[in-house]
C-alpha angles and dihedrals in degrees: 000000000000120000121230134200093219130100120228094180099084095079100119092104093056098073107157113253110184116224120226111263095199101095096203092066092064092078094168117038115210108244092230091049092047090053091050092047093049091052096042098043092046091053092046092051092047091050086065101032092056087068086066092045099254142085143187130246103186113032098206095041102042094053095049096097091046094229098109090038091058090044091052091053091049092051097049095040101039089224133116118244127206116290109278125233113251097198122114098221122110091248090057092050093048089049092054094047090048090053090054092047091048089053092051090049090050088061091063095263117144111220113204121197093340114128134174092242092061091051092048090048090055096247101177095200094052093043092052089047091053094049090049089053090053091048091050092050101043105026107030111020095072095050108115127181123169096335093316122106144187114002095358091046092051091049092049091048089053091049093049094048095047098039096103092053120093118224091025115107111160110197103146145000099262126043094016087072100045096098093052094230092111092060091044092049092053091052094044092048092058102025107023092170091066098062133036093218094182092068095055119106127205092219092059104067094157092060092043094050095044090049093051095044094046094047092046092051095045102040108017101041090238108142118230102260100172139022121235089242090059091062102034093044096061129066090225121017118223110274095213093052092049092047091051092050094045092048088060089057090049093052091044093054102032092087091054091066090067096063113136115263092225090066098050108041104134103206147337114267090220091056088049090054105033108020119069093198103045122164129194114263135181117270090226091053092051093048092046091052094049094046092046091054093049096045095045097048094058088202120156094223094054115121119245127250089251090055091051091049092048093047091047090053089053092050090048091052092048091049091051092049092049091047090051091049091051092048092048092049092049090049091048093051092044088047091051092050091047094046093048091050091044090050092051093047095047093042092050091047092049094046090050090050093050092049109119094002094113091055090048092050092047094051116121094208092127093066093077098030126116122234093264090048090049090052089050090049090050092052089048090049091048089053089050090050089052089049090047091051090049090055091053089084091054092052090049090048090051090051092045092050091049090050092049090049088054092048091050091050096245109195095228097045095129093062090043091051093047093050092045091052092051090051092049093047091049090046091054090048090051090051092052093047090047091053092046093050091046091054092046092049093047092047091049091045091052092050093047091046089053090049090045091053090049090048089051093047090048090051094046092052099034095053098059091038090051090048089049092052093047090049090047092051091049091050094045091051095040114119104235121212115201132166104187139048088240092059093052090046089053091051091048091051091050090049092052090050089051092051089052089061095055096088091055090045090053090052090052090050089052091050092051092049088047089060090053091048090052090055091050090049092053091048092050096043098048097030092238112182101221115206114201132342137287105316093204101056144013092217114110134185091258090058091049094050093045093051092044090054089049091052091050090049094050096050097074090042088056090048091056094045091052091049092051092046091049090055091048092051091049089055090047090052089052090051091049092052092045092053093042094051091057097037092051088058100039096046096056090041091057091047091050092049091050090054093046092051089051091053093047091051093056103033119111099210114122129343129314087257090057090051090048092051091048092050093048089053088052089049091053092049091049093050090049088056091063096096090063089053089050091050090051089051088055092052089048090053090055090050091051092049088052089052093238110164104175139036120195092187096071141026091211122095126193088251090056090051093048093049091046092048092050091047090050093052092045093047095050091047092047092046092050089049091050092051090048090051090048090054091050092048092048093050094043095050098034095241113170124227090249091054089048090051090048090052090049092048091051093046093048091047095055094038091094096177093045093228095133089253130084120223118229095260091048090051092049090052089049092053092049090051088053091056102263113152107194144144128232092272093055092047090050088052091052092046090052086058099046095034106032092161091054093234091147097239136087120224122214090248092055089046091053092048092050095046093046091053093047093049092048088056092210118139127175132209089254091055091050091048089049090053093049090047089056090050090048093053093250093305124137089238137037133220126229091240090056091053093048090048097049105032133056111269098253093047091046094051090045092056094043091052094051103036115098121225114271114248104182124127091259093052122136129193110288094017115151127209105235092172096065089043091055093049091049092046091062094044096260089117139002120264 
C-alpha cells in the first residue's frame, strides 16, 4: 500500500449537510453555483447527445424549441417519445417541451414549479432545474449500494472506494471534493496505473483537480464538466454539479466491479506460506495444473476435482482473512502513528495558544479604567470567551485522541495521558479565571454605570442651577436705571419674588450635592479607583457652594440699594410735582397775557394814548411776575441736578416757559413801540382819531388770521375795496413800499404810512421815478411795450410821446428815459 503525506483526520468540518432537491425552493441561485451548473449540465447533456450526432452550446437557448430536449430523453432512456412538432411558432415549441415534461412525469418524477412556458422563454433557473431533474432520475436514482440508493448510495459508494486513502474523507458533495483528492482516489482505486497518487499534495488542489479531470477525459471517456478554478474559487462548490460529475465516475467504474474472480486472484495461499518467492498466477492455471496432475496419475489415492475445488476455496478464504488482518494491522499502526502525531500537533498548538492567558485573565487593569475603557475590556473579554469556546473542540479532540491512543494500546500512552491531564487541568483553570474576570468586569461596569448615571444626573441638574445662580448674581449686581417711582416699585416687587424662590433653590442645591455625596459613598464603599472627574460637566460642588454664598451675600445688598433708590425716586417725584404745579400756572398765564396784548393792540376803544397807557400797565405787571419765573428756574435746576428727564404732571418744560416769557416781553415792547409810532405818524401827518379808527377798522377787517399783520393777498383785497385799479406791476410797486424787507406781510404801521400818503395825494419826482423803475424791471430805461402793458392806453401813449430816448451806456434801441420825464413832470425840468 502506498504511503501519503496527507492527513485524513481533520474531517470534523465536513459534516454532511444535504441540499434541497426541490428546485423551486432555491428562489435565488448563487451566481457561482449557476455558472458551475451551466457548465456541468451542458457537458453531461452533450455526453449523451453526441451519441445522436449533435450537441448544445447554450443550455437555456438550445432547449427552447423542445427538439433537442426530446432527443436527449430518447438517448438516455432508449425509448421513443411522441413525434415532435417541426413548426417554428411558440405554440409548437410549447407542445414539444410539454411532451418532454409529460415523459419525465410518466417516469414517476415530480416536477415542481417547472412549466413549458418558462423553458420556451429561456428561463435559466427553470431550465437548469429541469435538467437536474433528468439527471436525478436517469443518472443517480438507480444507484444502489448496501441497501442505500440514489444520493445516499452514491455517497456511500464514494466513501467505500476512498476509505483506504489518507486525507480523503468524503462526507458530502461540496467541500469534501475541493482539494481534488477525492476524484484522484476514485481513479486510482480502479485504475492505479493512471495516477501516481503518492505525489499528490492536499495543499495543491488546482493540480489535483486538473489531474483528475484530464485523466478522466482522456482515459475514462468522462467529459470535463468543471474547471479546477470553478471548485477552488468558491467557498462551497455547487452540490448538484459535483453529484452530476461524480455520478459519471460511478457509471464509468460500475462495470469494473463485475470482473470474473478467476481473472483477478492475486496469489496462491500456499505460495504465501511455503514459497519464499511466490508470484501471482491465474486461478484457472492453478486449477488446470492440479486437475491435470490428478487425472494423469490415475492413482487411487488422488483427490477429486471437487476436493481440489473445496480446498482451494478454503485456501482462498484463509488468504482473504490473512490479507484483511494485515491490512487492519497496517491501518492500526498507521492510525497510531497518525494519532500520536496529531496529538502532539494539537497539544502543541493548544499549549502555545494558552501561553500567557492566565496572566491576562488575572490582570487588574479594570480597577483604574473608565467606563468606556471597561466596556472595551468587556468586549475584548467577550471576544476571548468566544475564542475560548471555539478552542473547546480542540481540547475535546485532544482528549478523544488520547483516549483512542489508549484503546489502541499506544506504547507511549503514559506520557500522552500526563500531557492530556495537564492540558485539561489548565483548561479548567482558564475557565475559572475567565468566569472570575467576567464577573469582576461586569461588577465594575455596573458600579461605573451607576456612577456615570449619577454623574449625568449631577450634570443635568447642576448646569441649569449654576446658570440660575450666575444669572441671579448678574441681576443682583446689575446697576438699575429708573426714572419713576413706578419703575422702582416694579424692581422691588421682582426682587421680593426672587427672594421667595431662595428656599426652593436651596433645596435644589442640597439635592445636587446629595448626588455628589452618593457618588462619594459608592467610591468609598466599593473601593472604586476613580480616574478623572465628571465627564459631563466642569461644575463641582465647591463652585456651587461658592456661588450660592455669593448670592446670599448679594441679596441684602440689593435690598439696601432698592430702598435707597426708592427714597431718591420719591424725592424726584416731589420735585416733579413742585415744578409742574408752578409751570401749569405760569404757562397759561403767559399765553393769556399774549392774547390780551394782541387784543389791546388792535382794539379801537379810546385814543392811542389810552392804549399806550394800558399797555405800559401790562408791561409793569409782566415785569412784576419775574420772581415767579425765577422761582421756577430754581425748581428746574433741582430737577436737572436730580437727573430727571421727564415729568408726566405737566406738558410745560422750562424751555417752553423761557421762550414764552421772552416772547411776552418782546411782544409788549414791540406793541408799545408800534403805538408810539402810530402816535408820531398821526401827529406828523395830521391824521384825526376818526381817520385812525377808520384805518384800524379796515386793517382789522382784512386781517383774516387776526395776527395784527395782513398777508399780501389780504392787502391787495383791501386796496381793491378802497377803489384802487392796478395791475400786478403796480401792486408789486406798492408792496415794495409797505414791505421793503419782502417778508410777505403788511404791518399796521406800514398800512398807516401808505394810507396817509395816499390820502395826502402828494407825490414827488422820486416817487414817480421809483414807480417807473418798478415797471421797467429795475432798469434805468423803459421800453414802449412795457408802458403799453402796464398803463392804461391813453396814459401809455402820453408817456411814450413825451419821453426822450435813453442815451446811457446800457441803452438799447427803443429805450426811453423815464427819469428825465419824471423830473419834468413835477416842474423840475421841461418836457
